[in-house]
C-alpha positions as CSV (number, residue, x, y, z in Angstrom):
1,X,-34.1,3.3,-18.6
2,X,-31.0,5.6,-18.9
3,X,-28.1,4.4,-20.5
4,X,-26.4,7.5,-19.1
5,X,-22.7,6.2,-17.5
6,X,-20.6,8.4,-15.7
7,X,-17.1,9.3,-16.7
8,X,-14.6,7.0,-14.8
9,X,-12.1,8.9,-12.6
10,X,-9.3,6.3,-13.1
11,X,-8.3,4.6,-16.3
12,X,-6.6,1.4,-15.9
13,X,-4.7,-0.1,-18.7
14,X,-3.7,-3.9,-18.8
15,X,-1.3,-5.3,-21.2
16,X,-1.9,-9.1,-21.8
17,X,0.7,-11.1,-24.0
18,X,0.5,-15.3,-23.7
19,X,-0.7,-15.2,-20.1
20,X,-4.6,-16.0,-20.5
21,X,-4.9,-17.6,-17.2
22,X,-2.8,-15.0,-15.2
23,X,-4.8,-12.5,-16.6
24,X,-8.2,-13.8,-16.0
25,X,-6.7,-13.4,-12.3
26,X,-5.3,-10.0,-12.5
27,X,-8.6,-8.9,-14.0
28,X,-10.5,-10.6,-11.2
29,X,-8.8,-8.9,-8.7
30,X,-9.6,-5.3,-10.6
31,X,-13.2,-6.3,-10.4
32,X,-15.4,-4.3,-8.2
33,X,-16.3,-7.6,-6.7
34,X,-12.9,-7.7,-5.1
35,X,-11.7,-4.2,-4.8
36,X,-12.9,-2.4,-1.7
37,X,-15.0,0.8,-1.4
38,X,-15.4,1.7,-5.0
39,X,-18.0,0.9,-7.2
40,X,-17.8,-0.2,-11.0
41,X,-18.7,3.5,-12.4
42,X,-15.8,5.0,-10.1
43,X,-13.0,3.4,-12.7
44,X,-12.5,1.3,-16.0
45,X,-10.0,-1.2,-17.1
46,X,-8.6,-1.2,-20.4
47,X,-7.2,-4.5,-21.5
48,X,-4.9,-4.5,-24.3
49,X,-4.0,-8.1,-25.8
50,X,-1.0,-8.5,-28.3
51,X,-2.1,-11.2,-30.5
52,X,-0.4,-14.6,-29.6
53,X,-1.2,-18.5,-29.7
54,X,-2.6,-18.4,-26.2
55,X,-5.2,-15.8,-26.2
56,X,-7.3,-14.2,-23.3
57,X,-10.1,-13.1,-25.9
58,X,-13.1,-10.9,-25.1
59,X,-15.3,-13.3,-23.5
60,X,-12.6,-14.1,-20.4
61,X,-11.7,-10.4,-20.2
62,X,-15.2,-8.8,-19.4
63,X,-16.2,-11.8,-17.7
64,X,-16.3,-10.3,-14.3
65,X,-17.3,-6.4,-14.8
66,X,-19.2,-4.0,-16.9
67,X,-16.3,-1.4,-16.6
68,X,-13.6,-3.6,-18.7
69,X,-13.1,-2.8,-22.3
70,X,-10.9,-5.3,-24.6
71,X,-8.9,-4.2,-27.3
72,X,-6.9,-7.2,-29.4
73,X,-3.8,-5.8,-31.7
74,X,-1.1,-7.4,-33.9
75,X,2.5,-6.5,-32.8
76,X,5.3,-7.1,-34.7
77,X,7.4,-5.8,-31.9
78,X,8.4,-7.9,-29.0
79,X,7.8,-4.6,-26.7
80,X,4.3,-4.0,-24.9
81,X,5.1,-0.2,-25.5
82,X,3.1,0.7,-28.2
83,X,0.1,-1.5,-26.4
84,X,0.2,0.6,-23.7
85,X,0.4,3.9,-25.6
86,X,-2.9,2.3,-27.5
87,X,-4.5,1.8,-24.2
88,X,-3.8,5.4,-22.8
89,X,-5.2,6.5,-25.8
90,X,-8.6,4.8,-25.2
91,X,-9.0,6.1,-21.7
92,X,-11.8,8.2,-20.5
93,X,-10.6,8.8,-17.0
94,X,-9.0,11.9,-15.8
95,X,-6.2,9.6,-14.3
96,X,-4.4,6.4,-15.7
97,X,-2.5,3.6,-14.2
98,X,-0.2,1.7,-16.2
99,X,0.0,-2.2,-15.6
100,X,2.8,-3.5,-18.3
101,X,2.3,-7.1,-17.1
102,X,-1.3,-8.4,-17.2
103,X,0.3,-11.5,-14.6
104,X,0.0,-8.9,-11.7
105,X,-2.7,-9.6,-9.4
106,X,-3.7,-6.6,-7.1
107,X,-4.9,-6.3,-3.4
108,X,-8.5,-5.2,-2.7
109,X,-8.0,-1.3,-1.9
110,X,-5.5,-0.2,-4.6
111,X,-8.2,1.5,-6.6
112,X,-9.5,3.3,-4.1
113,X,-6.4,4.7,-2.4
114,X,-5.0,6.1,-6.0
115,X,-8.5,7.8,-6.0
116,X,-7.8,9.3,-2.4
117,X,-4.4,10.1,-3.6
118,X,-5.7,12.1,-6.4
119,X,-8.5,13.8,-4.2
120,X,-5.7,15.0,-2.2
121,X,-3.3,16.0,-4.8
122,X,-4.9,15.7,-8.5
123,X,-1.2,16.0,-10.1
124,X,0.5,13.5,-7.7
125,X,2.3,10.2,-8.8
126,X,0.8,6.9,-7.1
127,X,2.4,3.6,-7.0
128,X,2.2,0.3,-5.2
129,X,4.7,-1.9,-4.2
130,X,5.5,-5.0,-6.2
131,X,5.8,-8.9,-5.2
132,X,6.4,-12.3,-6.5
133,X,4.3,-15.1,-5.4
134,X,6.5,-17.8,-3.9
135,X,9.1,-17.9,-1.1
136,X,12.0,-16.8,-3.5
137,X,11.8,-14.1,-6.2
138,X,10.6,-16.1,-9.2
139,X,13.9,-15.9,-11.4
140,X,15.9,-17.6,-8.8
141,X,12.9,-20.3,-8.1
142,X,12.5,-21.4,-11.7
143,X,15.8,-22.8,-11.7
144,X,14.6,-25.0,-8.6
145,X,11.6,-26.0,-10.1
146,X,9.0,-23.6,-9.6
147,X,6.4,-23.1,-11.9
148,X,2.3,-22.7,-12.8
149,X,1.4,-25.6,-10.6
150,X,3.5,-25.0,-7.5
151,X,1.9,-21.2,-7.6
152,X,-1.6,-22.7,-8.0
153,X,-0.9,-24.9,-4.6
154,X,0.3,-21.7,-3.0
155,X,-2.9,-20.0,-4.2
156,X,-5.1,-22.9,-2.8
157,X,-3.1,-22.8,0.5
158,X,-4.6,-19.2,1.4
159,X,-7.8,-19.6,-0.4
160,X,-7.2,-17.1,-2.7
161,X,-9.5,-15.0,-3.6
162,X,-11.4,-15.0,-0.3
163,X,-8.7,-12.2,1.5
164,X,-6.7,-10.7,-1.2
165,X,-4.2,-9.6,1.9
166,X,-3.7,-13.1,2.2
167,X,-1.1,-12.9,-0.9
168,X,1.7,-11.3,1.4
169,X,1.5,-14.8,3.5
170,X,3.1,-16.3,0.3
171,X,5.3,-13.6,-1.2
172,X,8.3,-11.8,-1.5
173,X,9.2,-8.1,-2.7
174,X,10.2,-8.1,-6.4
175,X,13.5,-7.3,-7.2
176,X,12.8,-4.0,-8.1
177,X,11.4,-3.1,-4.8
178,X,13.9,-4.7,-2.4
179,X,14.7,-1.0,-1.0
180,X,11.5,-1.5,0.8
181,X,9.0,1.1,1.6
182,X,11.3,4.0,2.9
183,X,13.7,4.1,0.4
184,X,13.5,4.7,-3.4
185,X,12.8,1.9,-5.9
186,X,13.0,1.0,-9.2
187,X,9.6,0.3,-10.8
188,X,6.0,-0.4,-10.0
189,X,3.6,-2.4,-12.1
190,X,0.8,0.0,-10.7
191,X,1.9,3.5,-11.6
192,X,-0.6,6.1,-11.8
193,X,-0.9,9.6,-12.7
194,X,-3.0,12.2,-13.9
195,X,-3.8,12.2,-17.8
196,X,-2.6,15.4,-18.3
197,X,0.6,14.7,-17.1
198,X,0.9,11.5,-18.7
199,X,0.7,13.7,-21.8
200,X,3.3,16.1,-20.4
201,X,5.7,13.0,-20.1
202,X,4.9,11.9,-23.5
203,X,4.0,8.3,-22.4
204,X,6.0,5.1,-23.0
205,X,9.0,5.5,-24.7
206,X,8.9,3.7,-27.7
207,X,12.4,3.2,-28.1
208,X,12.4,0.7,-25.7
209,X,11.3,-2.0,-28.4
210,X,13.0,-5.2,-27.5
211,X,12.2,-7.9,-24.8
212,X,9.1,-7.3,-23.2
213,X,9.8,-3.8,-23.6
214,X,13.1,-3.9,-21.5
215,X,13.5,-1.0,-19.0
216,X,10.5,1.0,-20.1
217,X,8.6,0.6,-16.9
218,X,11.7,1.5,-14.9
219,X,11.8,4.7,-17.2
220,X,8.6,5.7,-17.3
221,X,8.7,5.4,-13.3
222,X,12.0,7.6,-12.8
223,X,10.7,10.3,-15.2
224,X,7.3,10.2,-13.5
225,X,8.9,10.5,-9.6
226,X,11.2,13.2,-10.7
227,X,9.0,15.3,-12.9
228,X,8.5,18.7,-11.1
229,X,5.6,19.5,-8.8
230,X,4.6,16.0,-8.6
231,X,4.4,14.3,-4.9
232,X,4.8,10.5,-4.5
233,X,2.3,8.7,-2.7
234,X,3.1,4.8,-1.9
235,X,0.1,2.6,-1.3
236,X,2.8,0.9,0.7
237,X,-0.3,-1.5,2.5
238,X,-1.3,-2.3,-0.9
239,X,0.8,-4.5,-3.7
240,X,1.1,-6.2,-7.1
241,X,1.9,-10.0,-6.9
242,X,3.8,-11.2,-10.0
243,X,2.2,-14.8,-11.0
244,X,4.8,-17.2,-13.1
245,X,4.1,-17.3,-16.8
246,X,7.4,-18.1,-18.0
247,X,7.9,-14.3,-18.8
248,X,11.3,-12.7,-20.0
249,X,12.9,-11.6,-16.8
250,X,11.2,-14.0,-14.1
251,X,10.5,-17.3,-16.2
252,X,13.9,-18.3,-17.7
253,X,16.9,-19.9,-16.9
254,X,20.0,-18.2,-15.3
255,X,22.1,-18.5,-17.9
256,X,19.4,-17.1,-20.9
257,X,18.3,-14.5,-18.4
258,X,21.9,-13.2,-17.8
259,X,21.9,-12.9,-21.7
260,X,18.8,-10.7,-21.7
261,X,19.5,-8.5,-18.6
262,X,22.9,-7.5,-20.8
263,X,20.6,-6.9,-23.8
264,X,18.0,-4.7,-22.5
265,X,21.0,-2.9,-19.8
266,X,22.8,-2.0,-23.0
267,X,19.8,-0.5,-24.7
268,X,18.9,1.5,-21.6
269,X,22.3,3.2,-21.7
270,X,22.0,3.7,-25.7
271,X,18.7,5.6,-24.7
272,X,19.4,7.2,-21.7
273,X,23.0,7.6,-21.8
274,X,23.8,6.6,-18.3
275,X,23.3,4.0,-16.0
276,X,20.1,3.3,-14.3
277,X,19.5,4.4,-10.8
278,X,16.4,4.6,-8.9
279,X,14.2,7.8,-8.6
280,X,15.6,10.2,-6.3
281,X,12.3,10.9,-4.4
282,X,10.9,10.2,-0.5
283,X,7.8,8.5,-0.9
284,X,4.8,9.7,1.2
285,X,3.3,6.9,2.8
286,X,-0.8,6.2,2.3
287,X,-3.1,3.6,3.6
288,X,-3.3,1.2,6.7
289,X,-1.4,-2.3,6.0
290,X,-3.4,-5.1,6.9
291,X,-1.7,-7.3,9.6
292,X,-0.1,-9.7,6.4
293,X,2.0,-6.6,5.4
294,X,3.8,-6.0,9.1
295,X,6.7,-8.4,8.2
296,X,7.7,-6.2,5.4
297,X,7.3,-2.9,6.9
298,X,9.9,-4.5,9.9
299,X,11.9,-5.5,6.5
300,X,11.8,-2.0,5.4
301,X,12.8,-0.8,8.5
302,X,15.7,-2.8,8.5
303,X,16.8,-1.6,5.3
304,X,17.0,2.1,6.4
305,X,18.6,0.9,9.7
306,X,15.9,1.4,11.9
């Protein structure tokens, strides 16, 4: 029997740190059992886990599919930036997707549509909007008692993962995506590009070395979308959904979070030399939204005065 395996077209880099249960759900959402219209040979998932006292580990990381590779790392910084660049070095696909936060489940069409976008425009930028599970932004809800137990009840109420698009029924747009589908947003947790473009951008900026990477993801998103000759496809009918896990910006109380935000913004200004603004780029909308997405389409129209 031949052991030949086709080179994948897309390499998805997922960063994990102190979130084993959430990362397990994320990886199931990236598996061929959940993703629609693609096979295991079309893409690979590269899991990079920075060491902690709450490990996902190889067995749990690879349990759902044969296209997952797991890499444990020791990291001295409080940032995932080095782990991301390391994961990209392991990629074998012609295109790459960066998921800086391993606690984000995705909808069932993200892989298929990303590949479709790259067939049309190989050097495009492709992303999906971000959401928070819950009826309020998690950085607000955490001050009102929202926790992992409350989130588990919400997921049970939609019988996830039977229909991945029902995540929209228990979610709100993330703070960085409040502009909706027709305006520029600040970031995505599913950022895709060609490996050639990743090299041209120089990967993640390693100067973002504090508190979960700070604004490194926003920086990458802005540099990619504003790179010359880069059409931008927004998978508006797909999304990534943040699970509560006590993260730096969504799982801490307001007073502590305000201090952290100021530190991150100060670092961002020291690196970029200016205040943060979203990419000045209009998206090309790609996909066909599930009915559960319609309320977010209406909300996005309201944002532009429709």
